[in-house]
PDB file of the backbone (N, CA, C, O) and the ligand in Angstrom, with CONECT records:
HET     ZN  A 101       1
ATOM      1  N   UNK A   1       0.838  -1.216   0.000  1.00  0.00           N
ATOM      2  CA  UNK A   1       0.000   0.000   0.000  1.00  0.00           C
ATOM      3  C   UNK A   1       0.866   1.258   0.000  1.00  0.00           C
ATOM      4  O   UNK A   1       0.584   2.237  -0.689  1.00  0.00           O
ATOM      5  N   UNK A   2       1.941   1.191   0.806  1.00  0.00           N
ATOM      6  CA  UNK A   2       2.817   2.377   0.875  1.00  0.00           C
ATOM      7  C   UNK A   2       3.443   2.656  -0.493  1.00  0.00           C
ATOM      8  O   UNK A   2       3.535   3.801  -0.935  1.00  0.00           O
ATOM      9  N   UNK A   3       3.873   1.568  -1.151  1.00  0.00           N
ATOM     10  CA  UNK A   3       4.482   1.737  -2.469  1.00  0.00           C
ATOM     11  C   UNK A   3       3.489   2.386  -3.426  1.00  0.00           C
ATOM     12  O   UNK A   3       3.874   3.201  -4.264  1.00  0.00           O
ATOM     13  N   UNK A   4       2.232   2.031  -3.305  1.00  0.00           N
ATOM     14  CA  UNK A   4       1.209   2.623  -4.168  1.00  0.00           C
ATOM     15  C   UNK A   4       1.130   4.136  -3.938  1.00  0.00           C
ATOM     16  O   UNK A   4       1.040   4.912  -4.890  1.00  0.00           O
ATOM     17  N   UNK A   5       1.166   4.539  -2.680  1.00  0.00           N
ATOM     18  CA  UNK A   5       1.114   5.974  -2.390  1.00  0.00           C
ATOM     19  C   UNK A   5       2.337   6.690  -2.951  1.00  0.00           C
ATOM     20  O   UNK A   5       2.235   7.796  -3.483  1.00  0.00           O
ATOM     21  N   UNK A   6       3.480   6.053  -2.828  1.00  0.00           N
ATOM     22  CA  UNK A   6       4.712   6.666  -3.335  1.00  0.00           C
ATOM     23  C   UNK A   6       4.606   6.910  -4.839  1.00  0.00           C
ATOM     24  O   UNK A   6       5.061   7.936  -5.345  1.00  0.00           O
ATOM     25  N   UNK A   7       3.999   5.953  -5.548  1.00  0.00           N
ATOM     26  CA  UNK A   7       3.835   6.125  -6.994  1.00  0.00           C
ATOM     27  C   UNK A   7       2.968   7.350  -7.283  1.00  0.00           C
ATOM     28  O   UNK A   7       3.263   8.131  -8.188  1.00  0.00           O
ATOM     29  N   UNK A   8       1.911   7.506  -6.516  1.00  0.00           N
ATOM     30  CA  UNK A   8       1.013   8.641  -6.755  1.00  0.00           C
ATOM     31  C   UNK A   8       1.729   9.956  -6.469  1.00  0.00           C
ATOM     32  O   UNK A   8       1.545  10.940  -7.185  1.00  0.00           O
ATOM     33  N   UNK A   9       2.550   9.966  -5.415  1.00  0.00           N
ATOM     34  CA  UNK A   9       3.301  11.185  -5.096  1.00  0.00           C
ATOM     35  C   UNK A   9       4.255  11.524  -6.237  1.00  0.00           C
ATOM     36  O   UNK A   9       4.400  12.689  -6.607  1.00  0.00           O
ATOM     37  N   UNK A  10       4.907  10.498  -6.795  1.00  0.00           N
ATOM     38  CA  UNK A  10       5.802  10.727  -7.925  1.00  0.00           C
ATOM     39  C   UNK A  10       5.054  11.361  -9.092  1.00  0.00           C
ATOM     40  O   UNK A  10       5.557  12.280  -9.739  1.00  0.00           O
ATOM     41  N   UNK A  11       3.842  10.860  -9.354  1.00  0.00           N
ATOM     42  CA  UNK A  11       3.064  11.402 -10.469  1.00  0.00           C
ATOM     43  C   UNK A  11       2.743  12.866 -10.235  1.00  0.00           C
ATOM     44  O   UNK A  11       2.822  13.674 -11.160  1.00  0.00           O
ATOM     45  N   UNK A  12       2.381  13.217  -9.007  1.00  0.00           N
ATOM     46  CA  UNK A  12       2.058  14.609  -8.697  1.00  0.00           C
ATOM     47  C   UNK A  12       3.283  15.496  -8.899  1.00  0.00           C
ATOM     48  O   UNK A  12       3.190  16.596  -9.443  1.00  0.00           O
ATOM     49  N   UNK A  13       4.437  14.992  -8.447  1.00  0.00           N
ATOM     50  CA  UNK A  13       5.664  15.770  -8.607  1.00  0.00           C
ATOM     51  C   UNK A  13       5.979  16.002 -10.078  1.00  0.00           C
ATOM     52  O   UNK A  13       6.443  17.077 -10.458  1.00  0.00           O
ATOM     53  N   UNK A  14       5.727  14.997 -10.900  1.00  0.00           N
ATOM     54  CA  UNK A  14       5.993  15.150 -12.327  1.00  0.00           C
ATOM     55  C   UNK A  14       5.086  16.218 -12.927  1.00  0.00           C
ATOM     56  O   UNK A  14       5.520  17.014 -13.758  1.00  0.00           O
ATOM     57  N   UNK A  15       3.829  16.230 -12.502  1.00  0.00           N
ATOM     58  CA  UNK A  15       2.898  17.232 -13.022  1.00  0.00           C
ATOM     59  C   UNK A  15       3.363  18.637 -12.623  1.00  0.00           C
ATOM     60  O   UNK A  15       3.287  19.573 -13.418  1.00  0.00           O
ATOM     61  N   UNK A  16       3.846  18.771 -11.379  1.00  0.00           N
ATOM     62  CA  UNK A  16       4.344  20.073 -10.926  1.00  0.00           C
ATOM     63  C   UNK A  16       5.526  20.517 -11.781  1.00  0.00           C
ATOM     64  O   UNK A  16       5.640  21.688 -12.141  1.00  0.00           O
ATOM     65  N   UNK A  17       6.413  19.556 -12.104  1.00  0.00           N
ATOM     66  CA  UNK A  17       7.573  19.906 -12.922  1.00  0.00           C
ATOM     67  C   UNK A  17       7.134  20.425 -14.280  1.00  0.00           C
ATOM     68  O   UNK A  17       7.708  21.381 -14.801  1.00  0.00           O
ATOM     69  N   UNK A  18       6.116  19.797 -14.854  1.00  0.00           N
ATOM     70  CA  UNK A  18       5.637  20.222 -16.166  1.00  0.00           C
ATOM     71  C   UNK A  18       5.084  21.644 -16.081  1.00  0.00           C
ATOM     72  O   UNK A  18       5.301  22.455 -16.982  1.00  0.00           O
ATOM     73  N   UNK A  19       4.359  21.947 -14.981  1.00  0.00           N
ATOM     74  CA  UNK A  19       3.754  23.275 -14.846  1.00  0.00           C
ATOM     75  C   UNK A  19       4.807  24.348 -14.653  1.00  0.00           C
ATOM     76  O   UNK A  19       4.545  25.530 -14.875  1.00  0.00           O
ATOM     77  N   UNK A  20       6.008  23.935 -14.237  1.00  0.00           N
ATOM     78  CA  UNK A  20       7.070  24.932 -14.028  1.00  0.00           C
ATOM     79  C   UNK A  20       7.628  25.443 -15.348  1.00  0.00           C
ATOM     80  O   UNK A  20       8.203  26.529 -15.414  1.00  0.00           O
ATOM     81  N   UNK A  21       7.450  24.641 -16.402  1.00  0.00           N
ATOM     82  CA  UNK A  21       8.024  25.014 -17.692  1.00  0.00           C
ATOM     83  C   UNK A  21       7.323  26.256 -18.229  1.00  0.00           C
ATOM     84  O   UNK A  21       6.107  26.266 -18.419  1.00  0.00           O
ATOM     85  N   UNK A  22       8.108  27.299 -18.471  1.00  0.00           N
ATOM     86  CA  UNK A  22       7.547  28.521 -19.038  1.00  0.00           C
ATOM     87  C   UNK A  22       8.134  28.735 -20.433  1.00  0.00           C
ATOM     88  O   UNK A  22       9.323  29.027 -20.567  1.00  0.00           O
ATOM     89  N   UNK A  23       7.320  28.593 -21.457  1.00  0.00           N
ATOM     90  CA  UNK A  23       7.827  28.798 -22.803  1.00  0.00           C
ATOM     91  C   UNK A  23       8.221  30.250 -23.029  1.00  0.00           C
ATOM     92  O   UNK A  23       7.578  31.169 -22.521  1.00  0.00           O
ATOM     93  N   UNK A  24       9.282  30.442 -23.796  1.00  0.00           N
ATOM     94  CA  UNK A  24       9.752  31.799 -24.074  1.00  0.00           C
ATOM     95  C   UNK A  24       8.785  32.538 -24.983  1.00  0.00           C
ATOM     96  O   UNK A  24       8.604  33.750 -24.868  1.00  0.00           O
ATOM     97  N   UNK A  25       8.173  31.797 -25.881  1.00  0.00           N
ATOM     98  CA  UNK A  25       7.262  32.431 -26.834  1.00  0.00           C
ATOM     99  C   UNK A  25       5.858  31.870 -26.636  1.00  0.00           C
ATOM    100  O   UNK A  25       5.648  30.659 -26.718  1.00  0.00           O
ATOM    101  N   UNK A  26       4.906  32.748 -26.377  1.00  0.00           N
ATOM    102  CA  UNK A  26       3.534  32.326 -26.107  1.00  0.00           C
ATOM    103  C   UNK A  26       2.612  32.916 -27.173  1.00  0.00           C
ATOM    104  O   UNK A  26       2.709  34.107 -27.467  1.00  0.00           O
ATOM    105  N   UNK A  27       1.719  32.112 -27.760  1.00  0.00           N
ATOM    106  CA  UNK A  27       0.775  32.638 -28.738  1.00  0.00           C
ATOM    107  C   UNK A  27      -0.363  33.394 -28.069  1.00  0.00           C
ATOM    108  O   UNK A  27      -0.943  32.936 -27.085  1.00  0.00           O
ATOM    109  N   UNK A  28      -0.666  34.554 -28.620  1.00  0.00           N
ATOM    110  CA  UNK A  28      -1.796  35.339 -28.145  1.00  0.00           C
ATOM    111  C   UNK A  28      -2.780  35.559 -29.276  1.00  0.00           C
ATOM    112  O   UNK A  28      -2.396  35.624 -30.444  1.00  0.00           O
ATOM    113  N   UNK A  29      -4.026  35.671 -28.930  1.00  0.00           N
ATOM    114  CA  UNK A  29      -5.033  35.978 -29.944  1.00  0.00           C
ATOM    115  C   UNK A  29      -4.716  37.330 -30.558  1.00  0.00           C
ATOM    116  O   UNK A  29      -4.468  38.306 -29.849  1.00  0.00           O
ATOM    117  N   UNK A  30      -4.726  37.375 -31.877  1.00  0.00           N
ATOM    118  CA  UNK A  30      -4.369  38.604 -32.574  1.00  0.00           C
ATOM    119  C   UNK A  30      -5.356  39.716 -32.232  1.00  0.00           C
ATOM    120  O   UNK A  30      -6.562  39.559 -32.423  1.00  0.00           O
ATOM    121  N   UNK A  31      -4.845  40.843 -31.724  1.00  0.00           N
ATOM    122  CA  UNK A  31      -5.742  41.947 -31.360  1.00  0.00           C
ATOM    123  C   UNK A  31      -6.290  42.687 -32.578  1.00  0.00           C
ATOM    124  O   UNK A  31      -7.269  43.425 -32.471  1.00  0.00           O
ATOM    125  N   UNK A  32      -5.668  42.492 -33.717  1.00  0.00           N
ATOM    126  CA  UNK A  32      -6.091  43.217 -34.918  1.00  0.00           C
ATOM    127  C   UNK A  32      -7.322  42.583 -35.557  1.00  0.00           C
ATOM    128  O   UNK A  32      -8.229  43.277 -36.015  1.00  0.00           O
ATOM    129  N   UNK A  33      -7.336  41.236 -35.580  1.00  0.00           N
ATOM    130  CA  UNK A  33      -8.452  40.544 -36.227  1.00  0.00           C
ATOM    131  C   UNK A  33      -9.267  39.741 -35.218  1.00  0.00           C
ATOM    132  O   UNK A  33     -10.190  39.019 -35.595  1.00  0.00           O
ATOM    133  N   UNK A  34      -8.926  39.867 -33.933  1.00  0.00           N
ATOM    134  CA  UNK A  34      -9.630  39.156 -32.862  1.00  0.00           C
ATOM    135  C   UNK A  34      -9.565  37.647 -33.043  1.00  0.00           C
ATOM    136  O   UNK A  34     -10.461  36.926 -32.604  1.00  0.00           O
ATOM    137  N   UNK A  35      -8.510  37.171 -33.686  1.00  0.00           N
ATOM    138  CA  UNK A  35      -8.313  35.738 -33.805  1.00  0.00           C
ATOM    139  C   UNK A  35      -8.931  35.124 -35.050  1.00  0.00           C
ATOM    140  O   UNK A  35      -8.816  33.917 -35.266  1.00  0.00           O
ATOM    141  N   UNK A  36      -9.578  35.931 -35.866  1.00  0.00           N
ATOM    142  CA  UNK A  36     -10.226  35.383 -37.059  1.00  0.00           C
ATOM    143  C   UNK A  36      -9.237  35.157 -38.210  1.00  0.00           C
ATOM    144  O   UNK A  36      -9.459  34.305 -39.070  1.00  0.00           O
ATOM    145  N   UNK A  37      -8.148  35.927 -38.216  1.00  0.00           N
ATOM    146  CA  UNK A  37      -7.173  35.785 -39.292  1.00  0.00           C
ATOM    147  C   UNK A  37      -7.487  36.666 -40.476  1.00  0.00           C
ATOM    148  O   UNK A  37      -6.656  36.840 -41.367  1.00  0.00           O
ATOM    149  N   UNK A  38      -8.696  37.231 -40.491  1.00  0.00           N
ATOM    150  CA  UNK A  38      -9.077  38.129 -41.573  1.00  0.00           C
ATOM    151  C   UNK A  38      -9.690  39.395 -40.989  1.00  0.00           C
ATOM    152  O   UNK A  38     -10.185  39.400 -39.862  1.00  0.00           O
ATOM    153  N   UNK A  39      -9.649  40.457 -41.767  1.00  0.00           N
ATOM    154  CA  UNK A  39     -10.258  41.717 -41.361  1.00  0.00           C
ATOM    155  C   UNK A  39     -11.242  42.177 -42.432  1.00  0.00           C
ATOM    156  O   UNK A  39     -11.313  41.610 -43.523  1.00  0.00           O
ATOM    157  N   UNK A  40     -11.979  43.193 -42.100  1.00  0.00           N
ATOM    158  CA  UNK A  40     -12.999  43.736 -43.021  1.00  0.00           C
ATOM    159  C   UNK A  40     -13.970  42.629 -43.442  1.00  0.00           C
ATOM    160  O   UNK A  40     -14.210  42.409 -44.629  1.00  0.00           O
ATOM    161  N   UNK A  41     -14.518  41.942 -42.442  1.00  0.00           N
ATOM    162  CA  UNK A  41     -15.519  40.894 -42.662  1.00  0.00           C
ATOM    163  C   UNK A  41     -14.990  39.778 -43.559  1.00  0.00           C
ATOM    164  O   UNK A  41     -15.715  39.231 -44.390  1.00  0.00           O
ATOM    165  N   UNK A  42     -13.699  39.449 -43.370  1.00  0.00           N
ATOM    166  CA  UNK A  42     -13.140  38.325 -44.105  1.00  0.00           C
ATOM    167  C   UNK A  42     -12.669  38.658 -45.500  1.00  0.00           C
ATOM    168  O   UNK A  42     -12.268  37.769 -46.252  1.00  0.00           O
ATOM    169  N   UNK A  43     -12.714  39.944 -45.859  1.00  0.00           N
ATOM    170  CA  UNK A  43     -12.308  40.316 -47.215  1.00  0.00           C
ATOM    171  C   UNK A  43     -10.798  40.373 -47.365  1.00  0.00           C
ATOM    172  O   UNK A  43     -10.253  40.115 -48.438  1.00  0.00           O
ATOM    173  N   UNK A  44     -10.120  40.722 -46.247  1.00  0.00           N
ATOM    174  CA  UNK A  44      -8.668  40.853 -46.312  1.00  0.00           C
ATOM    175  C   UNK A  44      -7.989  39.973 -45.266  1.00  0.00           C
ATOM    176  O   UNK A  44      -8.497  39.786 -44.160  1.00  0.00           O
ATOM    177  N   UNK A  45      -6.839  39.441 -45.641  1.00  0.00           N
ATOM    178  CA  UNK A  45      -6.052  38.672 -44.678  1.00  0.00           C
ATOM    179  C   UNK A  45      -5.374  39.642 -43.721  1.00  0.00           C
ATOM    180  O   UNK A  45      -4.790  40.643 -44.136  1.00  0.00           O
ATOM    181  N   UNK A  46      -5.462  39.329 -42.440  1.00  0.00           N
ATOM    182  CA  UNK A  46      -4.874  40.204 -41.431  1.00  0.00           C
ATOM    183  C   UNK A  46      -3.361  40.259 -41.602  1.00  0.00           C
ATOM    184  O   UNK A  46      -2.692  39.231 -41.710  1.00  0.00           O
ATOM    185  N   UNK A  47      -2.837  41.483 -41.625  1.00  0.00           N
ATOM    186  CA  UNK A  47      -1.398  41.639 -41.827  1.00  0.00           C
ATOM    187  C   UNK A  47      -0.628  41.434 -40.526  1.00  0.00           C
ATOM    188  O   UNK A  47       0.553  41.087 -40.547  1.00  0.00           O
ATOM    189  N   UNK A  48      -1.290  41.647 -39.408  1.00  0.00           N
ATOM    190  CA  UNK A  48      -0.591  41.518 -38.130  1.00  0.00           C
ATOM    191  C   UNK A  48      -0.199  40.071 -37.854  1.00  0.00           C
ATOM    192  O   UNK A  48       0.864  39.811 -37.291  1.00  0.00           O
ATOM    193  N   UNK A  49      -1.049  39.134 -38.247  1.00  0.00           N
ATOM    194  CA  UNK A  49      -0.798  37.721 -37.944  1.00  0.00           C
ATOM    195  C   UNK A  49      -0.691  36.891 -39.213  1.00  0.00           C
ATOM    196  O   UNK A  49      -0.566  35.669 -39.134  1.00  0.00           O
ATOM    197  N   UNK A  50      -0.737  37.517 -40.367  1.00  0.00           N
ATOM    198  CA  UNK A  50      -0.629  36.818 -41.646  1.00  0.00           C
ATOM    199  C   UNK A  50      -1.728  35.756 -41.802  1.00  0.00           C
ATOM    200  O   UNK A  50      -1.523  34.727 -42.447  1.00  0.00           O
ATOM    201  N   UNK A  51      -2.872  36.017 -41.213  1.00  0.00           N
ATOM    202  CA  UNK A  51      -4.007  35.120 -41.378  1.00  0.00           C
ATOM    203  C   UNK A  51      -4.038  33.959 -40.404  1.00  0.00           C
ATOM    204  O   UNK A  51      -4.934  33.117 -40.471  1.00  0.00           O
ATOM    205  N   UNK A  52      -3.062  33.902 -39.489  1.00  0.00           N
ATOM    206  CA  UNK A  52      -3.024  32.790 -38.546  1.00  0.00           C
ATOM    207  C   UNK A  52      -4.057  32.954 -37.434  1.00  0.00           C
ATOM    208  O   UNK A  52      -4.539  31.969 -36.874  1.00  0.00           O
ATOM    209  N   UNK A  53      -4.392  34.199 -37.119  1.00  0.00           N
ATOM    210  CA  UNK A  53      -5.361  34.434 -36.043  1.00  0.00           C
ATOM    211  C   UNK A  53      -4.707  34.606 -34.692  1.00  0.00           C
ATOM    212  O   UNK A  53      -5.372  34.918 -33.705  1.00  0.00           O
ATOM    213  N   UNK A  54      -3.403  34.402 -34.647  1.00  0.00           N
ATOM    214  CA  UNK A  54      -2.697  34.608 -33.386  1.00  0.00           C
ATOM    215  C   UNK A  54      -1.315  35.181 -33.663  1.00  0.00           C
ATOM    216  O   UNK A  54      -0.773  35.043 -34.759  1.00  0.00           O
ATOM    217  N   UNK A  55      -0.774  35.811 -32.667  1.00  0.00           N
ATOM    218  CA  UNK A  55       0.578  36.350 -32.785  1.00  0.00           C
ATOM    219  C   UNK A  55       1.448  35.724 -31.702  1.00  0.00           C
ATOM    220  O   UNK A  55       0.968  35.398 -30.616  1.00  0.00           O
ATOM    221  N   UNK A  56       2.723  35.561 -32.005  1.00  0.00           N
ATOM    222  CA  UNK A  56       3.656  34.966 -31.052  1.00  0.00           C
ATOM    223  C   UNK A  56       4.394  36.071 -30.325  1.00  0.00           C
ATOM    224  O   UNK A  56       5.066  36.896 -30.944  1.00  0.00           O
ATOM    225  N   UNK A  57       4.266  36.082 -29.000  1.00  0.00           N
ATOM    226  CA  UNK A  57       4.891  37.115 -28.191  1.00  0.00           C
ATOM    227  C   UNK A  57       6.076  36.507 -27.444  1.00  0.00           C
ATOM    228  O   UNK A  57       5.928  35.530 -26.709  1.00  0.00           O
ATOM    229  N   UNK A  58       7.225  37.087 -27.640  1.00  0.00           N
ATOM    230  CA  UNK A  58       8.423  36.630 -26.947  1.00  0.00           C
ATOM    231  C   UNK A  58       8.416  37.146 -25.523  1.00  0.00           C
ATOM    232  O   UNK A  58       8.523  38.350 -25.292  1.00  0.00           O
ATOM    233  N   UNK A  59       8.289  36.232 -24.564  1.00  0.00           N
ATOM    234  CA  UNK A  59       8.180  36.639 -23.166  1.00  0.00           C
ATOM    235  C   UNK A  59       9.450  37.305 -22.661  1.00  0.00           C
ATOM    236  O   UNK A  59       9.393  38.111 -21.732  1.00  0.00           O
ATOM    237  N   UNK A  60      10.595  36.984 -23.255  1.00  0.00           N
ATOM    238  CA  UNK A  60      11.851  37.563 -22.806  1.00  0.00           C
ATOM    239  C   UNK A  60      11.925  39.059 -23.130  1.00  0.00           C
ATOM    240  O   UNK A  60      12.693  39.799 -22.514  1.00  0.00           O
ATOM    241  N   UNK A  61      11.118  39.493 -24.103  1.00  0.00           N
ATOM    242  CA  UNK A  61      11.140  40.896 -24.475  1.00  0.00           C
ATOM    243  C   UNK A  61      10.245  41.726 -23.566  1.00  0.00           C
ATOM    244  O   UNK A  61      10.306  42.955 -23.579  1.00  0.00           O
ATOM    245  N   UNK A  62       9.406  41.044 -22.770  1.00  0.00           N
ATOM    246  CA  UNK A  62       8.498  41.747 -21.891  1.00  0.00           C
ATOM    247  C   UNK A  62       9.146  41.887 -20.507  1.00  0.00           C
ATOM    248  O   UNK A  62       9.408  40.880 -19.850  1.00  0.00           O
ATOM    249  N   UNK A  63       9.403  43.096 -20.065  1.00  0.00           N
ATOM    250  CA  UNK A  63      10.014  43.280 -18.745  1.00  0.00           C
ATOM    251  C   UNK A  63       9.038  42.940 -17.630  1.00  0.00           C
ATOM    252  O   UNK A  63       7.870  43.324 -17.682  1.00  0.00           O
ATOM    253  N   UNK A  64       9.506  42.237 -16.643  1.00  0.00           N
ATOM    254  CA  UNK A  64       8.666  41.850 -15.508  1.00  0.00           C
ATOM    255  C   UNK A  64       8.768  42.896 -14.398  1.00  0.00           C
ATOM    256  O   UNK A  64       9.647  42.822 -13.540  1.00  0.00           O
ATOM    257  N   UNK A  65       7.877  43.847 -14.428  1.00  0.00           N
ATOM    258  CA  UNK A  65       7.850  44.870 -13.403  1.00  0.00           C
ATOM    259  C   UNK A  65       9.000  45.810 -13.536  1.00  0.00           C
ATOM    260  O   UNK A  65       9.129  46.743 -12.743  1.00  0.00           O
TER     261      UNK A  65
HETATM  262 ZN    ZN A 101      -4.682  39.051 -37.068  1.00  0.00          ZN2+
END
């Protein structure tokens, strides 16, 4: 029984390790097209995100406080 509990604790620790990972580049919904990838009711491809609907923000470029 104890060994079973130890396995569960290991699993929890692994999940915590995964949550610690902070990617340098995080995708955000494009503020120009609101994530649609197109502007002007779909007539034009959004230039901010090249039609992807999201933009990649480099977290290292954002100062923390
Ligand atoms: Zn866009």
